[in-house]
A tleap script that builds the chain and sets N, CA, C and O, in Angstrom:
source leaprc.protein.ff14SB
mol = sequence {
  NMET PRO SER THR GLU ARG THR ARG ARG ARG
  PHE LYS ALA LYS THR ARG LYS PRO ALA ALA
  ALA PRO GLU ARG PRO GLU PRO GLY ARG GLY
  THR PRO VAL LEU VAL ASN LEU LEU LEU GLY
  ILE PRO GLY LEU LEU PRO LEU PHE LEU ALA
  ILE LYS SER ALA THR CTHR
}
set mol.1.N position { 76.571 -53.915 -24.350 }
set mol.1.CA position { 75.605 -53.471 -23.832 }
set mol.1.C position { 75.989 -53.487 -22.123 }
set mol.1.O position { 75.216 -54.108 -21.393 }
set mol.2.N position { 76.819 -53.008 -21.698 }
set mol.2.CA position { 78.262 -52.137 -20.688 }
set mol.2.C position { 76.418 -51.372 -19.946 }
set mol.2.O position { 75.841 -51.810 -18.951 }
set mol.3.N position { 75.888 -50.095 -20.926 }
set mol.3.CA position { 74.795 -49.274 -20.519 }
set mol.3.C position { 73.783 -50.392 -19.867 }
set mol.3.O position { 73.927 -50.153 -18.668 }
set mol.4.N position { 73.167 -51.099 -19.927 }
set mol.4.CA position { 71.583 -52.125 -19.365 }
set mol.4.C position { 72.762 -52.264 -17.947 }
set mol.4.O position { 72.167 -52.562 -16.911 }
set mol.5.N position { 74.040 -52.121 -17.803 }
set mol.5.CA position { 74.831 -53.481 -16.320 }
set mol.5.C position { 74.876 -51.787 -15.862 }
set mol.5.O position { 74.712 -51.845 -14.643 }
set mol.6.N position { 74.971 -50.785 -16.119 }
set mol.6.CA position { 75.324 -49.470 -15.247 }
set mol.6.C position { 73.647 -49.469 -15.742 }
set mol.6.O position { 73.622 -49.553 -16.970 }
set mol.7.N position { 72.761 -49.425 -15.372 }
set mol.7.CA position { 71.696 -48.773 -15.353 }
set mol.7.C position { 71.207 -49.650 -13.858 }
set mol.7.O position { 70.904 -49.173 -12.765 }
set mol.8.N position { 71.272 -51.204 -14.333 }
set mol.8.CA position { 70.824 -51.860 -13.286 }
set mol.8.C position { 71.225 -51.292 -12.067 }
set mol.8.O position { 70.427 -50.641 -11.394 }
set mol.9.N position { 72.596 -51.510 -11.658 }
set mol.9.CA position { 73.498 -50.589 -10.845 }
set mol.9.C position { 72.796 -49.715 -9.751 }
set mol.9.O position { 72.464 -49.782 -8.567 }
set mol.10.N position { 72.743 -48.468 -11.296 }
set mol.10.CA position { 72.332 -46.917 -10.182 }
set mol.10.C position { 70.946 -47.137 -10.304 }
set mol.10.O position { 70.103 -46.304 -9.972 }
set mol.11.N position { 70.681 -48.324 -10.808 }
set mol.11.CA position { 68.551 -48.463 -10.128 }
set mol.11.C position { 68.796 -49.349 -9.133 }
set mol.11.O position { 67.852 -49.527 -8.362 }
set mol.12.N position { 69.766 -49.942 -8.932 }
set mol.12.CA position { 69.125 -50.833 -6.868 }
set mol.12.C position { 69.919 -49.947 -6.131 }
set mol.12.O position { 69.676 -50.051 -4.929 }
set mol.13.N position { 70.949 -48.948 -6.446 }
set mol.13.CA position { 72.002 -47.914 -5.492 }
set mol.13.C position { 70.294 -47.534 -5.278 }
set mol.13.O position { 69.584 -47.905 -4.343 }
set mol.14.N position { 69.952 -46.791 -6.302 }
set mol.14.CA position { 68.756 -45.648 -5.390 }
set mol.14.C position { 67.569 -46.295 -4.991 }
set mol.14.O position { 66.782 -45.624 -4.324 }
set mol.15.N position { 67.146 -48.001 -5.388 }
set mol.15.CA position { 65.960 -48.170 -4.021 }
set mol.15.C position { 66.679 -48.952 -3.255 }
set mol.15.O position { 65.887 -49.844 -2.952 }
set mol.16.N position { 67.778 -49.202 -2.704 }
set mol.16.CA position { 67.983 -49.475 -1.161 }
set mol.16.C position { 66.797 -49.052 -0.126 }
set mol.16.O position { 66.354 -47.927 0.101 }
set mol.17.N position { 66.338 -50.599 0.557 }
set mol.17.CA position { 65.955 -50.083 1.607 }
set mol.17.C position { 66.897 -49.111 2.634 }
set mol.17.O position { 68.121 -49.244 2.631 }
set mol.18.N position { 66.050 -47.873 3.736 }
set mol.18.CA position { 67.339 -47.783 4.282 }
set mol.18.C position { 66.946 -48.418 5.733 }
set mol.18.O position { 65.835 -48.681 6.193 }
set mol.19.N position { 68.178 -48.562 6.261 }
set mol.19.CA position { 68.278 -49.246 7.668 }
set mol.19.C position { 67.614 -49.424 8.970 }
set mol.19.O position { 67.649 -48.661 9.936 }
set mol.20.N position { 67.083 -50.405 8.864 }
set mol.20.CA position { 65.608 -49.857 9.959 }
set mol.20.C position { 66.063 -48.997 11.020 }
set mol.20.O position { 67.263 -48.736 10.937 }
set mol.21.N position { 65.461 -48.485 11.984 }
set mol.21.CA position { 66.014 -47.426 13.511 }
set mol.21.C position { 65.210 -49.282 14.399 }
set mol.21.O position { 64.277 -50.081 14.321 }
set mol.22.N position { 66.892 -48.867 15.379 }
set mol.22.CA position { 66.608 -49.997 16.383 }
set mol.22.C position { 65.419 -49.634 17.155 }
set mol.22.O position { 65.176 -48.457 17.424 }
set mol.23.N position { 64.532 -50.785 17.587 }
set mol.23.CA position { 63.646 -51.215 18.082 }
set mol.23.C position { 63.990 -51.162 20.164 }
set mol.23.O position { 64.763 -51.906 20.768 }
set mol.24.N position { 62.915 -49.790 20.914 }
set mol.24.CA position { 63.729 -49.624 22.020 }
set mol.24.C position { 62.146 -50.023 22.842 }
set mol.24.O position { 61.032 -49.504 22.761 }
set mol.25.N position { 62.609 -51.031 23.526 }
set mol.25.CA position { 62.162 -51.385 25.049 }
set mol.25.C position { 61.062 -50.530 25.376 }
set mol.25.O position { 61.158 -49.304 25.331 }
set mol.26.N position { 59.748 -51.298 25.790 }
set mol.26.CA position { 58.837 -50.093 25.821 }
set mol.26.C position { 59.081 -50.988 28.173 }
set mol.26.O position { 59.263 -52.028 28.805 }
set mol.27.N position { 58.842 -49.288 28.342 }
set mol.27.CA position { 58.936 -49.931 29.750 }
set mol.27.C position { 57.714 -50.323 30.251 }
set mol.27.O position { 56.603 -49.913 29.915 }
set mol.28.N position { 58.129 -51.511 31.447 }
set mol.28.CA position { 57.045 -52.030 32.085 }
set mol.28.C position { 55.987 -51.056 32.656 }
set mol.28.O position { 55.657 -49.871 32.688 }
set mol.29.N position { 55.565 -52.662 33.216 }
set mol.29.CA position { 53.710 -51.667 34.050 }
set mol.29.C position { 53.849 -50.498 35.474 }
set mol.29.O position { 53.187 -49.553 35.902 }
set mol.30.N position { 55.745 -51.578 36.050 }
set mol.30.CA position { 55.598 -50.806 36.850 }
set mol.30.C position { 56.398 -49.507 37.471 }
set mol.30.O position { 56.428 -48.873 38.525 }
set mol.31.N position { 57.183 -49.494 35.855 }
set mol.31.CA position { 57.387 -47.732 36.051 }
set mol.31.C position { 56.084 -46.580 35.546 }
set mol.31.O position { 56.018 -45.424 35.967 }
set mol.32.N position { 55.705 -46.821 35.166 }
set mol.32.CA position { 54.810 -45.651 35.365 }
set mol.32.C position { 53.968 -45.174 37.244 }
set mol.32.O position { 53.869 -44.142 37.906 }
set mol.33.N position { 53.407 -47.108 37.473 }
set mol.33.CA position { 53.190 -46.405 38.847 }
set mol.33.C position { 54.096 -46.292 39.790 }
set mol.33.O position { 53.736 -45.727 40.822 }
set mol.34.N position { 54.968 -46.604 39.731 }
set mol.34.CA position { 55.872 -45.627 41.390 }
set mol.34.C position { 56.391 -44.142 40.666 }
set mol.34.O position { 56.781 -43.274 41.445 }
set mol.35.N position { 56.401 -43.736 38.656 }
set mol.35.CA position { 55.933 -42.344 38.716 }
set mol.35.C position { 55.364 -41.949 39.609 }
set mol.35.O position { 55.939 -41.685 40.665 }
set mol.36.N position { 54.100 -41.803 39.433 }
set mol.36.CA position { 52.665 -41.423 39.514 }
set mol.36.C position { 52.915 -41.718 41.412 }
set mol.36.O position { 52.615 -40.722 42.070 }
set mol.37.N position { 53.402 -42.922 42.239 }
set mol.37.CA position { 53.547 -42.987 43.385 }
set mol.37.C position { 55.259 -41.639 43.544 }
set mol.37.O position { 55.796 -41.503 44.643 }
set mol.38.N position { 55.534 -41.238 42.893 }
set mol.38.CA position { 56.848 -40.947 43.653 }
set mol.38.C position { 56.102 -38.936 43.315 }
set mol.38.O position { 56.588 -38.011 43.966 }
set mol.39.N position { 55.500 -38.797 42.754 }
set mol.39.CA position { 54.869 -37.622 42.266 }
set mol.39.C position { 53.908 -37.500 43.707 }
set mol.39.O position { 54.004 -36.818 44.727 }
set mol.40.N position { 52.960 -38.512 43.230 }
set mol.40.CA position { 51.431 -38.257 43.777 }
set mol.40.C position { 51.507 -37.990 45.523 }
set mol.40.O position { 50.814 -37.082 45.981 }
set mol.41.N position { 52.240 -38.690 46.310 }
set mol.41.CA position { 52.340 -38.854 47.626 }
set mol.41.C position { 53.230 -37.713 48.206 }
set mol.41.O position { 52.942 -37.499 49.383 }
set mol.42.N position { 54.567 -36.642 47.562 }
set mol.42.CA position { 54.452 -35.259 48.347 }
set mol.42.C position { 53.431 -34.636 47.632 }
set mol.42.O position { 52.777 -33.773 48.217 }
set mol.43.N position { 53.214 -34.869 46.656 }
set mol.43.CA position { 52.019 -33.800 47.006 }
set mol.43.C position { 50.376 -33.926 47.487 }
set mol.43.O position { 49.452 -33.119 47.395 }
set mol.44.N position { 50.429 -34.970 47.905 }
set mol.44.CA position { 48.659 -35.377 49.110 }
set mol.44.C position { 49.391 -34.465 50.182 }
set mol.44.O position { 48.546 -33.876 50.856 }
set mol.45.N position { 50.777 -34.139 50.583 }
set mol.45.CA position { 51.249 -33.619 51.694 }
set mol.45.C position { 50.571 -32.273 52.199 }
set mol.45.O position { 49.877 -32.013 53.182 }
set mol.46.N position { 51.162 -31.347 50.884 }
set mol.46.CA position { 50.817 -29.887 51.596 }
set mol.46.C position { 49.097 -29.667 51.461 }
set mol.46.O position { 48.597 -28.594 51.798 }
set mol.47.N position { 48.268 -30.794 50.936 }
set mol.47.CA position { 46.885 -30.474 51.266 }
set mol.47.C position { 46.082 -31.150 52.255 }
set mol.47.O position { 44.943 -30.780 52.537 }
set mol.48.N position { 46.769 -32.323 52.886 }
set mol.48.CA position { 46.872 -32.767 54.518 }
set mol.48.C position { 47.176 -31.445 55.500 }
set mol.48.O position { 46.469 -30.631 56.095 }
set mol.49.N position { 48.155 -31.602 55.394 }
set mol.49.CA position { 48.919 -29.584 56.112 }
set mol.49.C position { 47.771 -29.281 56.183 }
set mol.49.O position { 47.132 -29.116 57.222 }
set mol.50.N position { 47.155 -29.114 54.402 }
set mol.50.CA position { 45.873 -27.295 54.692 }
set mol.50.C position { 44.476 -28.131 55.545 }
set mol.50.O position { 43.978 -27.552 56.511 }
set mol.51.N position { 43.843 -29.699 55.034 }
set mol.51.CA position { 43.254 -29.583 55.906 }
set mol.51.C position { 43.296 -29.760 57.673 }
set mol.51.O position { 42.299 -29.600 58.377 }
set mol.52.N position { 44.453 -30.066 58.114 }
set mol.52.CA position { 44.499 -30.431 59.101 }
set mol.52.C position { 44.661 -28.873 59.780 }
set mol.52.O position { 43.907 -28.895 60.753 }
set mol.53.N position { 45.101 -27.957 59.727 }
set mol.53.CA position { 45.040 -26.447 59.790 }
set mol.53.C position { 43.682 -26.129 59.964 }
set mol.53.O position { 43.287 -26.028 61.125 }
set mol.54.N position { 42.805 -25.932 58.948 }
set mol.54.CA position { 41.760 -25.889 58.641 }
set mol.54.C position { 40.601 -26.215 59.604 }
set mol.54.O position { 39.512 -25.676 59.803 }
set mol.55.N position { 41.077 -27.039 60.009 }
set mol.55.CA position { 39.749 -28.284 61.007 }
set mol.55.C position { 40.193 -27.605 62.853 }
set mol.55.O position { 39.481 -27.432 63.842 }
set mol.56.N position { 41.845 -27.362 62.576 }
set mol.56.CA position { 41.666 -27.955 64.461 }
set mol.56.C position { 42.046 -25.609 64.843 }
set mol.56.O position { 42.073 -25.167 65.991 }
savepdb mol mol.pdb
quit
């Protein structure tokens, strides 16, 4: 019966589960807020200057 044991080992080796990928921590609520502020505030400057120059 050595062939049965060999078959069991082969089957077990083929059916192993892959290692789980490490989980990345989710960004906090502050990260998107800071990114939006960093992009939005400088983006408003040309709009403000255009309105100011159009009204004066």
